[in-house]
C-alpha positions in Angstrom: -162.6 204.3 -70.6 -159.9 206.3 -72.4 -156.2 205.7 -71.9 -155.6 209.1 -70.3 -158.4 208.5 -67.9 -156.9 205.1 -67.1 -153.5 206.7 -66.4 -155.1 209.3 -64.1 -156.9 206.5 -62.2 -153.7 204.5 -61.7 -151.9 207.7 -60.6 -154.6 208.4 -58.1 -154.5 204.8 -56.8 -150.7 204.9 -56.4 -151.0 208.2 -54.4 -153.6 206.6 -52.2 -151.9 203.2 -51.7 -148.4 204.7 -51.2 -149.6 206.8 -48.3 -148.6 204.0 -45.9 -144.9 204.5 -46.8 -144.8 207.8 -44.8 -146.6 206.1 -41.9 -144.0 203.4 -41.9 -141.0 205.8 -42.1 -142.4 207.9 -39.3 -143.1 204.9 -37.0 -139.6 203.4 -37.6 -138.1 206.9 -37.1 -139.5 207.0 -33.6 -137.1 204.2 -32.6 -134.2 204.5 -35.2 -131.9 207.4 -35.8 -130.7 207.5 -39.4 -130.5 204.3 -41.6 -133.0 205.8 -44.0 -131.4 204.0 -47.0 -131.6 200.6 -45.2 -135.3 201.2 -44.4 -136.0 202.3 -48.0 -134.2 199.2 -49.4 -136.1 196.9 -47.1 -139.3 198.4 -48.4 -138.1 197.9 -52.0 -137.6 194.2 -51.1 -141.0 193.9 -49.5 -142.8 195.6 -52.4 -140.9 193.7 -55.1 -141.1 190.3 -53.3 -137.3 190.0 -52.9 -134.8 189.4 -50.1 -132.0 191.6 -48.8 -128.4 190.7 -47.9 -126.7 193.3 -45.6 -123.0 193.6 -44.9 -121.8 195.8 -42.1 -119.9 195.8 -38.9 -121.7 195.0 -35.6 -123.6 197.7 -33.8 -125.2 199.5 -36.7 -128.8 198.8 -35.7 -129.4 196.2 -38.4 -131.4 194.0 -36.1 -133.3 196.9 -34.6 -134.3 198.2 -38.0 -135.8 194.9 -39.3 -137.5 194.3 -35.9 -139.0 197.8 -36.1 -140.2 197.2 -39.6 -142.0 194.0 -38.5 -143.6 195.7 -35.6 -144.8 198.6 -37.8 -146.3 196.1 -40.2 -148.0 194.2 -37.5 -146.2 191.2 -39.0 -144.7 188.1 -37.4 -140.9 188.3 -36.8 -138.2 185.7 -36.1 -134.5 186.2 -35.6 -132.3 183.3 -36.5 -128.7 183.4 -35.1 -126.7 181.2 -37.4 -124.0 179.1 -35.9 -121.6 176.3 -37.2 -123.6 173.5 -35.4 -127.0 174.6 -36.8 -129.0 172.0 -38.7 -131.6 172.6 -41.5 -134.3 171.3 -39.2 -133.5 174.1 -36.7 -134.8 176.5 -39.4 -137.4 174.6 -41.3 -138.9 172.3 -38.7 -139.1 168.5 -38.3 -141.4 165.5 -37.8 -141.8 164.3 -34.2 -142.9 160.8 -33.4 -145.8 160.7 -30.9 -145.4 157.4 -29.1 -148.9 157.3 -27.6 -150.6 157.7 -31.0 -147.9 155.9 -33.0 -147.8 158.6 -35.6 -145.6 161.5 -36.6 -146.6 165.1 -36.2 -145.0 168.2 -37.8 -143.4 170.8 -35.7 -142.8 173.9 -37.9 -139.6 175.9 -37.5 -139.0 179.6 -37.1 -138.9 180.1 -40.9 -142.7 180.4 -40.7 -142.9 184.1 -40.1 -143.4 187.2 -42.3 -140.1 188.9 -41.5 -136.9 186.8 -40.9 -133.6 188.1 -39.7 -130.9 185.6 -40.7 -128.1 186.9 -38.5 -124.5 186.1 -39.6 -125.7 183.7 -42.3 -122.1 183.0 -43.3 -121.5 181.3 -39.9 -123.7 178.3 -40.8 -122.5 175.4 -43.0 -123.6 175.2 -46.6 -126.5 172.7 -46.1 -128.1 175.1 -43.7 -127.6 178.1 -46.0 -129.1 176.0 -48.9 -132.2 175.1 -46.8 -132.9 178.8 -46.1 -132.2 179.9 -49.7 -134.5 177.2 -51.1 -137.3 178.4 -48.8 -136.6 182.0 -50.0 -136.8 180.9 -53.6 -139.8 178.5 -53.5 -141.7 180.3 -50.7 -142.5 176.9 -49.3 -141.0 174.2 -47.1 -141.2 170.4 -47.2 -141.2 168.6 -43.9 -141.4 164.8 -44.2 -144.0 164.2 -46.9 -145.9 167.4 -46.5 -145.3 170.8 -48.2 -146.2 174.0 -46.4 -146.6 177.5 -47.9 -144.7 180.2 -46.1 -146.7 183.3 -45.0 -147.1 186.3 -47.3 -145.6 188.8 -47.3 -142.3 187.0 -46.7 -139.0 188.9 -46.4 -135.6 187.6 -45.4 -132.9 190.1 -44.3 -129.6 188.2 -43.9 -126.5 189.8 -42.4 -122.8 189.0 -42.7 -119.9 190.6 -40.9 -117.1 191.8 -43.3 -114.4 192.0 -40.7 -114.5 188.6 -39.0 -113.8 185.7 -41.3 -112.6 183.0 -38.9 -115.2 180.2 -38.5 -117.3 181.4 -41.5 -118.6 179.7 -44.6 -118.9 182.3 -47.3 -122.0 182.2 -49.4 -121.3 180.8 -52.9 -122.0 183.3 -55.7 -124.9 181.2 -57.1 -126.6 181.4 -53.7 -125.8 185.1 -53.2 -127.6 185.7 -56.5 -130.9 184.7 -54.9 -130.9 187.9 -52.9 -132.5 190.8 -54.8 -130.4 193.5 -53.0 -127.0 193.5 -51.3 -126.5 196.6 -49.0 -123.3 197.9 -47.5 -124.3 199.5 -44.2 -121.8 202.2 -43.0 -121.2 204.1 -39.8 -123.7 206.9 -39.0 -122.8 210.6 -39.6 -121.5 212.7 -36.7 -124.9 214.3 -36.3 -126.8 211.0 -36.3 -124.3 209.5 -33.8 -124.8 212.4 -31.5 -128.6 212.0 -31.8 -128.3 208.3 -31.0 -126.2 209.0 -27.9 -128.6 211.6 -26.6 -131.7 209.4 -27.3 -130.2 206.3 -25.5 -129.1 208.5 -22.6 -132.4 210.2 -22.1 -135.1 207.7 -23.0 -136.0 204.1 -22.5 -136.2 202.3 -25.8 -139.9 201.9 -26.8 -141.7 199.5 -29.1 -142.6 200.5 -32.6 -146.3 201.2 -33.2 -148.2 199.0 -35.6 -149.3 201.4 -38.4 -149.6 199.2 -41.5 -151.4 195.9 -42.2 -149.6 193.2 -44.3 -152.6 193.3 -46.6 -151.6 196.8 -47.6 -148.2 195.5 -48.8 -149.9 192.8 -50.9 -152.2 195.3 -52.5 -149.3 197.6 -53.3 -147.5 194.7 -55.0 -150.4 194.2 -57.3 -150.4 197.9 -58.1 -146.7 197.7 -59.0 -147.6 195.9 -62.2 -149.5 199.0 -63.4 -146.4 201.3 -63.1 -145.2 202.3 -66.6 -141.7 201.5 -67.6 -141.0 202.7 -71.2 -139.3 200.6 -73.8 -136.2 202.9 -73.8 -135.8 202.4 -70.0 -136.2 198.6 -70.5 -133.4 198.9 -73.0 -131.3 200.9 -70.5 -131.8 198.2 -67.9 -130.7 195.5 -70.3 -127.7 197.6 -71.4 -126.5 197.9 -67.8 -126.7 194.1 -67.3 -125.2 193.1 -70.6 -122.3 195.7 -70.0 -121.3 193.7 -66.9 -120.7 190.7 -69.2 -119.4 192.3 -72.4 -118.1 195.8 -71.4 -116.1 196.1 -74.6 -119.3 196.3 -76.6 -120.0 199.6 -74.9 -116.5 201.0 -75.3 -115.6 200.3 -71.7 -112.2 199.0 -70.7 -113.4 196.9 -67.8 -113.2 193.4 -69.2 -109.9 192.5 -67.4 -111.6 193.3 -64.0 -114.7 191.1 -64.5 -114.6 187.4 -64.4 -118.4 186.9 -64.6 -121.2 189.5 -65.1 -124.7 189.7 -63.8 -127.2 186.9 -64.5 -130.6 187.3 -66.0 -132.0 187.3 -62.5 -130.3 190.7 -62.2 -132.3 192.0 -65.1 -135.6 190.8 -63.6 -134.7 192.2 -60.1 -133.6 195.6 -61.5 -136.8 195.9 -63.5 -138.9 195.1 -60.4 -136.9 197.3 -58.0 -137.1 200.3 -60.3 -140.9 200.0 -60.2 -140.8 199.8 -56.4 -138.7 202.9 -56.3 -141.2 204.8 -58.4 -144.0 203.6 -56.1 -142.2 204.8 -53.0 -142.0 208.2 -54.6 -145.7 208.2 -55.4 -145.3 208.0 -59.2 -147.0 205.7 -61.8 -144.0 205.7 -64.1 -140.3 204.9 -63.8 -137.6 207.5 -64.5 -133.9 206.9 -65.2 -133.0 208.0 -61.7 -135.1 205.2 -60.2 -132.9 202.7 -62.1 -129.6 204.4 -61.4 -130.3 204.8 -57.6 -131.1 201.1 -57.1 -128.7 199.6 -59.6 -125.6 199.4 -57.2 -127.6 197.4 -54.7 -128.9 195.0 -57.4 -125.5 194.6 -59.1 -122.7 194.6 -56.5 -123.1 190.9 -55.6 -123.6 189.8 -59.2 -120.3 191.0 -60.6 -117.5 188.4 -59.8 -114.2 190.2 -59.9 -111.0 188.9 -61.5 -107.7 188.4 -59.7 -106.5 191.5 -61.6 -109.2 193.6 -60.0 -108.3 192.3 -56.5 -104.6 193.1 -57.2 -105.5 196.6 -58.2 -108.0 197.0 -55.3 -110.9 197.5 -57.8 -114.3 196.9 -56.1 -117.6 196.0 -57.7 -118.9 199.4 -56.8 -116.1 201.1 -58.8 -117.2 199.1 -61.9 -120.9 199.9 -61.3 -120.1 203.6 -61.0 -118.2 203.5 -64.3 -121.1 201.8 -66.0 -123.6 204.3 -64.7 -121.4 207.2 -65.8 -120.6 205.9 -69.3 -123.7 204.1 -70.5 -126.0 206.6 -72.2 -129.2 207.4 -70.2 -132.3 207.5 -72.3 
């Protein structure tokens, strides 16, 4: 088979396999007004086998979106409300002694679901956060002497509230780095808010239809490996990451604002997420815009700001914007 024929076959497969994306968007749109960016980023996480950290004030439909996604996927869903008195066993499960049999049996925790909403993750102490993040990283849980694989696909969407800091345990940078994406969810537009008001006033909330099987997500993941990403775009991804560590090498006067740059995990995640963005748009190749559009969500939690940046009210997004504007696009 010639290379051109192979390329045509891959393109045809991607057109066929990515058809479920429109079905998902439509099903979720029946229950959610707006939040298209959040839905798209959740799909990127699902396709690229990553997890999503969402920061936003209460009442922005974060819970509703992730529940609608699970329903549309016909996937199991669990919502975990994190609290200061929570224990790791409340998430992972525990061994229970059965007195009549004289043996221990395993009771699995709520982590054994396809889609997990970790609500207000920064309200739980560090040992609980660590237990969740280890499960996210390893895709398995050890209870007693037995190890259990988590279901696939497996996506955690964790939320934290930026305006209420009392009684919280902020996630350490090394743990935040485990999340593929960090999203800042903002208030809806005036038009969307009006549509939300009218929909709630006139209709009873309805369940999301199941339109996609989890197997379709797993098949799409395999196809992601076939999406072309040229050498010059790989160089561009590496340049963006290295520029967060050594901005002076790229003629950028940002060094005084950055204490630590992005880790190699950022390189891997940006590479995977760019391919997922191409897939969502029905292409078998990555273009620079795929990288640029997802880069802020990959990088904003991987740039640790200096005291000087905080004093001058410089945010990670400001630095990322400068990088994307100044680093030459291939």
